[in-house]
C-alpha positions in Angstrom: -31.6 -59.8 -8.1 -29.8 -58.1 -10.9 -26.3 -56.7 -10.2 -23.7 -55.0 -12.4 -20.2 -56.0 -11.1 -17.6 -53.3 -11.9 -14.6 -55.6 -11.4 -13.4 -59.0 -10.3 -13.5 -58.0 -6.6 -17.2 -57.0 -6.9 -17.9 -60.3 -8.7 -16.3 -62.3 -5.9 -18.4 -60.4 -3.4 -21.6 -61.3 -5.4 -20.6 -64.9 -5.6 -19.7 -65.2 -1.9 -22.6 -67.3 -0.7 -23.4 -69.3 -3.8 -22.2 -73.0 -4.0 -19.3 -73.8 -6.4 -21.4 -76.4 -8.2 -24.3 -74.1 -9.0 -24.8 -73.8 -12.8 -24.1 -70.6 -14.7 -25.8 -69.5 -17.9 -23.9 -67.0 -20.0 -25.3 -65.1 -23.0 -23.3 -65.8 -26.2 -20.5 -63.6 -27.5 -19.7 -62.0 -24.1 -16.1 -63.1 -23.9 -16.6 -65.0 -20.6 -16.9 -68.7 -20.3 -17.9 -70.6 -17.2 -20.2 -73.6 -16.5 -20.4 -73.2 -12.7 -20.0 -70.6 -10.0 -16.6 -72.2 -9.2 -15.5 -71.4 -12.7 -16.7 -67.8 -12.4 -14.6 -67.4 -9.2 -11.5 -68.3 -11.2 -12.0 -65.5 -13.8 -9.1 -63.0 -13.7 -10.7 -60.2 -15.8 -14.3 -59.0 -15.7 -15.7 -56.6 -18.3 -17.5 -53.7 -16.6 -20.5 -54.0 -19.0 -21.7 -57.4 -17.7 -24.4 -58.0 -15.2 -25.2 -61.0 -12.9 -28.8 -62.1 -12.2 -29.1 -64.3 -9.1 -32.1 -66.3 -7.8 -33.7 -65.0 -4.6 -32.4 -67.8 -2.4 -29.4 -70.2 -2.6 -31.6 -73.0 -1.5 -33.7 -72.8 -4.7 -30.9 -74.3 -6.8 -31.6 -72.1 -9.8 -29.2 -70.8 -12.3 -27.0 -67.7 -12.1 -27.2 -65.8 -15.4 -24.6 -63.5 -16.9 -25.7 -61.0 -19.5 -24.8 -57.6 -21.0 -25.8 -54.7 -18.8 -28.2 -52.8 -21.1 -29.4 -50.2 -18.5 -28.4 -48.8 -15.2 -28.6 -51.5 -12.6 -27.7 -52.0 -9.0 -23.9 -52.2 -8.4 -22.5 -55.0 -6.3 -21.7 -54.1 -2.7 -18.1 -52.9 -2.0 -15.8 -55.8 -0.8 
């Protein structure tokens, strides 16, 4: 799933069910640095132009990806 988080609260909602140790892949030059979901949860500022791509199921153990939102995408649910 591809989500565009508007702020830190929306990001926290998106990351709610994912394990802290799950790896995160961030495109270069985005101004955000994190290696794991736990690191992403500690971020205090979230640029509105970034999007999160999550795997279909937490049991898969895939990677969460952070990239620049290049088109209209689904917004995260309200917290």
